[in-house]
C-alpha positions as CSV (number, residue, x, y, z in Angstrom):
1,X,13.5,-4.8,-12.9
2,X,11.0,-2.8,-11.1
3,X,10.0,-3.0,-7.5
4,X,6.7,-1.5,-6.2
5,X,5.7,-1.2,-2.6
6,X,1.9,-1.1,-2.3
7,X,0.6,0.4,1.0
8,X,-2.8,0.7,2.5
9,X,-3.1,2.5,5.9
10,X,-5.9,1.3,8.1
11,X,-7.3,2.4,11.4
12,X,-4.6,0.7,13.5
13,X,-2.5,-1.1,10.8
14,X,-0.4,-0.7,7.8
15,X,-0.9,-3.4,5.1
16,X,1.8,-3.8,2.5
17,X,2.8,-5.8,-0.5
18,X,6.0,-5.7,-2.4
19,X,5.8,-6.7,-6.0
20,X,8.7,-7.2,-8.5
21,X,8.4,-7.2,-12.3
22,X,11.2,-8.3,-14.5
23,X,10.2,-8.4,-18.2
24,X,6.9,-10.3,-18.5
25,X,7.3,-11.9,-15.1
26,X,5.5,-10.4,-12.0
27,X,6.2,-11.8,-8.6
28,X,4.9,-11.1,-5.1
29,X,8.0,-10.8,-2.9
30,X,6.3,-10.2,0.4
31,X,3.1,-9.1,2.0
32,X,2.0,-8.4,5.5
33,X,0.4,-6.2,8.1
34,X,2.0,-4.0,10.8
35,X,-0.1,-3.4,13.9
36,X,0.0,0.2,15.3
37,X,-0.8,0.4,18.9
38,X,-3.9,2.4,19.9
39,X,-4.1,5.2,22.2
40,X,-1.0,7.2,21.1
41,X,-1.2,11.0,21.0
42,X,-0.8,12.4,17.4
43,X,3.0,13.1,17.7
44,X,3.7,9.7,19.1
45,X,1.5,8.1,16.4
46,X,3.3,9.9,13.6
47,X,6.7,8.9,15.0
48,X,5.6,5.3,15.1
49,X,4.3,5.4,11.6
50,X,7.5,7.0,10.4
51,X,9.6,4.3,12.1
52,X,7.5,1.5,10.6
53,X,7.4,3.0,7.0
54,X,11.2,3.8,7.2
55,X,11.8,0.2,8.3
56,X,9.9,-1.2,5.3
57,X,11.8,1.0,2.9
58,X,15.2,0.0,4.4
59,X,14.2,-3.7,4.6
60,X,13.3,-3.8,0.9
61,X,16.2,-2.1,-0.8
62,X,15.8,-1.0,-4.5
63,X,12.1,0.1,-4.3
64,X,11.3,2.1,-7.5
65,X,7.9,3.4,-6.3
66,X,5.6,3.4,-3.3
67,X,1.9,3.4,-4.3
68,X,-0.8,3.8,-1.8
69,X,-4.6,3.5,-1.6
70,X,-6.4,6.6,-0.6
71,X,-10.0,6.8,0.4
72,X,-12.1,9.9,1.3
73,X,-13.1,10.1,4.9
74,X,-12.8,13.7,6.0
75,X,-13.9,13.4,9.5
76,X,-11.5,13.7,12.4
77,X,-10.8,10.0,12.6
78,X,-10.1,9.9,8.9
79,X,-7.7,12.8,9.1
80,X,-5.9,11.2,12.0
81,X,-5.8,7.6,10.6
82,X,-5.1,8.4,6.9
83,X,-4.3,11.9,5.8
84,X,-1.6,12.5,8.4
85,X,0.0,9.1,8.0
86,X,0.0,9.5,4.2
87,X,2.0,12.8,4.7
88,X,4.5,10.9,6.8
89,X,4.7,8.1,4.2
90,X,5.5,10.7,1.5
91,X,8.0,12.4,3.7
92,X,9.8,9.0,4.3
93,X,9.8,8.3,0.6
94,X,11.1,11.8,-0.2
95,X,13.9,11.3,2.2
96,X,15.0,8.2,0.3
97,X,14.3,9.6,-3.2
98,X,11.5,7.1,-3.9
99,X,8.7,8.2,-6.0
100,X,5.2,8.0,-4.6
101,X,1.7,7.7,-6.3
102,X,-1.8,7.6,-4.9
103,X,-4.6,5.4,-6.1
104,X,-8.3,5.3,-5.3
105,X,-10.6,2.3,-5.6
106,X,-12.7,4.1,-8.2
107,X,-9.9,4.9,-10.6
108,X,-8.2,1.5,-10.2
109,X,-11.3,-0.6,-10.9
110,X,-12.9,1.5,-13.7
111,X,-9.7,2.3,-15.6
112,X,-7.6,-0.8,-15.3
113,X,-10.0,-3.7,-15.2
114,X,-12.7,-2.5,-17.6
115,X,-15.6,-2.5,-15.2
116,X,-15.1,-6.0,-13.9
117,X,-16.6,-6.5,-10.4
118,X,-14.2,-5.8,-7.6
119,X,-15.1,-9.1,-5.9
120,X,-14.0,-11.0,-9.0
121,X,-10.7,-9.2,-9.3
122,X,-10.0,-10.0,-5.6
123,X,-11.0,-13.6,-6.0
124,X,-8.6,-13.9,-9.0
125,X,-5.8,-12.3,-6.9
126,X,-6.3,-14.8,-4.1
127,X,-5.9,-17.7,-6.7
128,X,-2.8,-16.1,-8.2
129,X,-1.1,-15.2,-4.9
130,X,-2.4,-18.1,-2.6
131,X,0.4,-17.6,0.0
132,X,-0.5,-13.9,0.7
133,X,-1.6,-13.2,4.2
134,X,-4.4,-10.9,5.2
135,X,-6.5,-11.6,2.0
136,X,-9.4,-9.6,3.4
137,X,-7.6,-6.4,2.4
138,X,-6.0,-6.6,-1.0
139,X,-6.0,-3.0,-1.9
140,X,-2.3,-2.7,-1.4
141,X,-1.8,-5.5,-3.9
142,X,-4.1,-3.9,-6.4
143,X,-2.3,-0.5,-6.2
144,X,1.0,-2.3,-6.8
145,X,-0.2,-4.4,-9.7
146,X,-1.9,-1.5,-11.5
147,X,1.4,0.4,-11.3
148,X,3.2,-2.4,-12.8
149,X,1.0,-2.3,-15.8
150,X,-1.9,-4.6,-15.2
């Protein structure tokens, strides 16, 4: 059995999906969104993110890998809202001896889905996983699924 935690860090939120694969069966265990309060100074923000990510890792024992979506936004806001939190994510995983892997939209869509339109992929996921909340942001589900061999 393999458990993959897919993460996408947004401006003031962390989206996550936990997938489990056992043989040919793949199951969505849980999915959700953690809201990060705005207006925190950088040290407070990173401490909040560390607490939230560590909480996810402890809540879902037996995670084999954490995969995350990375996008390229190199302005000050992008560094604060993505690059620094991803460093914290990797540190939390390292502390728990959990492997991490980064994915980008470009390498996921072109390599794994043979050029199929992203909208069609997301539409299919909505029908496969109808109970999933926050369907407007499925990249954390895509990164988990591609890691499981889809």
